[in-house]
C-alpha positions as CSV (number, residue, x, y, z in Angstrom):
1,M,21.2,-24.7,-20.7
2,K,19.1,-22.1,-21.0
3,K,16.8,-24.9,-19.0
4,D,19.9,-24.8,-16.0
5,I,19.7,-20.8,-15.7
6,F,16.2,-20.8,-15.6
7,N,16.3,-23.6,-12.9
8,G,19.1,-21.5,-11.3
9,I,17.3,-18.3,-11.3
10,F,14.3,-20.3,-9.5
11,V,16.3,-21.5,-6.6
12,F,17.9,-17.7,-6.5
13,A,14.1,-16.3,-6.2
14,F,12.6,-19.0,-4.3
15,G,15.3,-18.4,-1.5
16,F,14.7,-14.6,-1.8
17,A,11.2,-15.2,-1.2
18,S,11.3,-17.3,1.4
19,Q,13.9,-14.4,3.5
20,I,10.6,-12.1,2.9
21,A,8.3,-14.8,4.1
22,Q,10.0,-14.5,7.5
23,A,10.4,-11.5,7.6
24,Q,8.5,-9.8,10.7
25,E,4.9,-7.8,9.6
26,N,4.8,-3.9,11.1
27,T,2.5,-1.3,11.9
28,Y,4.2,1.9,10.1
29,L,1.5,4.1,10.6
30,S,-2.2,4.0,12.7
31,N,-3.8,6.7,13.9
32,L,-6.9,4.2,15.4
33,G,-6.7,4.6,18.9
34,L,-7.1,8.7,18.5
35,A,-10.7,10.1,19.1
36,P,-12.2,11.4,15.6
37,T,-13.1,15.0,15.2
38,G,-15.1,14.2,12.3
39,S,-16.1,12.3,9.0
40,N,-15.5,12.6,5.5
41,P,-18.0,11.7,2.2
42,V,-16.6,8.8,0.1
43,G,-18.6,8.8,-3.1
44,I,-17.8,9.2,-7.2
45,D,-18.0,12.6,-7.0
46,S,-15.8,12.6,-3.4
47,W,-12.5,11.2,-3.6
48,L,-10.6,10.8,-0.9
49,A,-7.0,10.4,-0.5
50,A,-4.1,10.0,3.2
51,G,-0.7,10.7,1.6
52,V,2.3,8.6,3.4
53,Y,5.5,8.6,2.9
54,T,7.7,5.9,3.7
55,G,10.6,5.0,5.6
56,S,14.5,4.1,4.7
57,N,14.6,0.3,4.3
58,A,16.5,-0.2,1.7
59,N,14.9,-3.0,-0.7
60,G,11.7,-1.1,0.1
61,Y,8.4,-2.6,1.7
62,L,5.8,-5.2,1.0
63,L,2.3,-4.0,1.8
64,N,0.3,-6.1,3.5
65,S,-3.2,-4.5,4.9
66,V,-4.7,-1.5,5.6
67,Q,-7.0,-1.0,8.1
68,L,-9.7,2.0,7.9
69,A,-12.1,3.9,10.5
70,I,-15.3,4.2,8.8
71,T,-18.5,5.3,10.3
72,D,-22.1,4.3,9.2
73,A,-23.0,5.6,5.8
74,S,-25.7,8.3,4.6
75,G,-28.8,7.0,2.0
76,N,-27.9,4.2,-0.8
77,P,-24.2,3.7,-1.6
78,N,-22.5,1.5,-3.7
79,G,-19.1,0.1,-5.0
80,F,-16.7,1.4,-2.1
81,A,-13.2,1.0,-3.1
82,V,-9.6,0.9,-1.7
83,M,-6.6,2.0,-3.8
84,I,-3.5,2.5,-3.4
85,Y,-1.7,5.4,-5.6
86,A,1.9,6.2,-6.9
87,N,2.2,10.1,-6.3
88,D,1.8,12.4,-9.9
89,G,5.6,13.4,-10.3
90,N,3.8,15.8,-13.3
91,H,2.2,18.2,-10.6
92,G,5.5,18.5,-8.0
93,G,4.6,14.6,-6.5
94,E,1.6,16.2,-3.8
95,N,-1.2,14.4,-5.8
96,P,-1.9,11.0,-6.5
97,G,-1.3,9.9,-10.1
98,I,-0.9,6.6,-11.2
99,R,-2.8,3.9,-9.8
100,L,-0.7,0.8,-8.8
101,G,-3.7,-1.3,-7.3
102,T,-6.8,-2.5,-5.5
103,L,-7.3,-3.8,-2.2
104,S,-9.9,-6.3,-1.4
105,G,-12.3,-5.8,1.3
106,S,-15.9,-5.1,1.8
107,L,-17.2,-3.1,-1.2
108,N,-20.3,-2.1,1.3
109,P,-18.9,-0.7,4.8
110,A,-22.0,1.3,5.9
111,T,-22.2,0.8,9.3
112,S,-19.5,2.2,12.0
113,G,-15.9,-0.1,12.6
114,I,-12.9,-0.5,11.5
115,Y,-12.5,-2.6,7.8
116,T,-9.6,-4.2,6.5
117,Y,-8.5,-4.2,3.3
118,T,-5.3,-6.3,1.6
119,P,-4.1,-6.3,-1.7
120,A,-5.0,-8.3,-4.7
121,S,-1.6,-8.9,-6.2
122,N,1.7,-7.6,-4.5
123,I,2.6,-4.0,-4.0
124,T,6.1,-3.3,-3.5
125,L,6.4,0.3,-1.7
126,L,10.1,1.9,-2.5
127,P,11.6,3.7,0.2
128,S,11.6,6.9,0.8
129,T,8.6,7.7,-1.4
130,Q,5.3,9.1,-1.2
131,Y,2.0,7.4,-2.0
132,Y,-1.5,7.3,-1.1
133,I,-4.3,5.6,-0.3
134,V,-7.5,6.4,-2.3
135,L,-11.0,5.9,-1.1
136,T,-13.9,6.1,-3.9
137,A,-17.3,4.7,-4.4
138,G,-20.0,4.1,-7.3
139,A,-23.1,7.1,-6.2
140,T,-22.9,11.0,-6.1
141,I,-22.5,11.6,-2.6
142,V,-26.2,13.3,-2.3
143,N,-28.0,10.1,-3.1
144,G,-25.8,8.1,-0.7
145,A,-22.2,8.5,0.9
146,Y,-19.6,6.3,2.7
147,Y,-17.8,8.3,5.5
148,W,-13.9,8.0,6.5
149,S,-13.4,9.5,10.2
150,F,-10.4,11.6,10.5
151,T,-8.6,13.7,13.2
152,S,-7.5,17.4,13.4
153,T,-4.0,15.4,14.6
154,S,-0.9,14.4,12.5
155,S,0.1,11.7,15.3
156,Y,0.0,8.0,13.3
157,Q,2.7,6.8,16.0
158,P,5.4,6.4,12.9
159,G,7.6,3.1,12.3
160,D,10.9,3.1,11.0
161,S,10.7,7.2,9.6
162,W,6.9,6.8,8.2
163,V,4.8,9.8,7.7
164,A,1.3,10.6,7.2
165,S,-0.2,13.8,5.6
166,V,-3.7,15.6,5.5
167,T,-6.2,14.1,3.6
168,L,-6.5,15.5,0.2
169,S,-10.2,15.6,-1.9
170,S,-10.9,15.6,-5.2
171,S,-14.1,15.7,-6.8
172,D,-13.0,13.3,-10.7
173,G,-10.1,11.3,-9.1
174,S,-8.1,13.7,-11.8
175,S,-4.0,14.4,-10.6
176,S,-4.9,18.3,-10.7
177,S,-8.2,18.7,-9.0
178,W,-6.6,17.3,-5.5
179,T,-7.0,19.6,-2.3
180,R,-6.2,19.7,1.7
181,L,-9.2,18.9,3.6
182,G,-9.2,21.3,6.7
183,S,-7.3,24.6,7.1
184,Y,-4.6,25.4,9.6
185,P,-3.1,23.9,11.5
186,L,-6.4,22.0,12.4
187,Y,-6.4,20.2,8.9
188,D,-8.3,16.8,8.6
189,F,-6.5,13.4,9.1
190,S,-7.8,10.2,7.8
191,Q,-7.7,7.1,10.6
192,F,-6.0,4.4,9.3
193,S,-3.6,2.3,10.0
194,L,-0.9,0.5,7.2
195,N,0.8,-3.3,7.6
196,A,3.8,-4.0,6.0
197,T,6.9,-6.2,6.0
198,P,10.0,-4.8,4.9
199,V,11.9,-5.8,2.0
200,P,14.8,-8.0,3.4
201,E,18.3,-7.5,1.0
202,P,20.1,-11.5,0.3
203,S,22.3,-12.8,2.4
204,V,25.8,-13.6,1.8
205,S,24.9,-16.8,2.4
206,E,21.6,-17.2,0.4
207,M,23.7,-15.4,-2.7
208,L,26.1,-18.3,-2.4
209,L,23.3,-21.1,-2.0
210,S,21.8,-19.9,-5.3
211,F,24.5,-19.2,-7.3
212,G,25.7,-22.4,-5.9
213,G,22.6,-23.9,-7.1
214,I,23.1,-22.2,-10.7
215,L,26.7,-24.1,-11.5
216,L,25.9,-27.6,-10.2
217,L,22.8,-27.4,-12.4
218,G,24.9,-26.2,-15.4
219,F,27.3,-28.9,-14.9
220,G,25.3,-31.7,-14.3
221,R,23.8,-30.7,-17.9
222,W,27.7,-30.8,-18.9
223,K,28.0,-34.1,-17.7
224,T,25.1,-35.8,-19.3
225,K,25.8,-34.1,-22.7
226,A,29.3,-35.4,-21.9
227,V,28.5,-39.5,-21.0
228,Q,26.1,-39.2,-24.1
């Protein structure tokens, strides 16, 4: 019976995963089309974080990719890393807190360009919640730094009520040491785009099909025992 229930749950999960696969990927935030006004260094002693507030889709969003506008590096940097962080509830939710995952992509974006980073495993973003795109690297900036370009406008062409916030900087990435870059009204807004797929609600027909599969599997198991 346990095996039947497991199989039924698999049928339900497979059907729901199929719905996600059919959902459309969207670019919810992007300011890559704007002219940069500067760039900020990325190093082991210069962490950067761009905050994003997700939209209102009830079941959240499956993160697909992040694209970053990077300018030429200086010196001999190494160990570039792009991560997704949840907000830090212990400090008013205004700073990066817990790392949710590291994105895969170039570990050495030393030349100017747009670089794409994707999750190594699924990262689901909750609705109406703040997250952070966090960058760091393996060398101190005096020895070599990567550079993340920024603009002085907060226009990210948002979709579905998504919002991006000012860039934060930290010397060590700890949750209590982040500060805003720039000054009012010309804060630094890092240049990136974020692509995600809205997680759909299971349709009534999908749920009936899935639970029907559970009942059929259970009935088949019972019938087999009855024959024996």
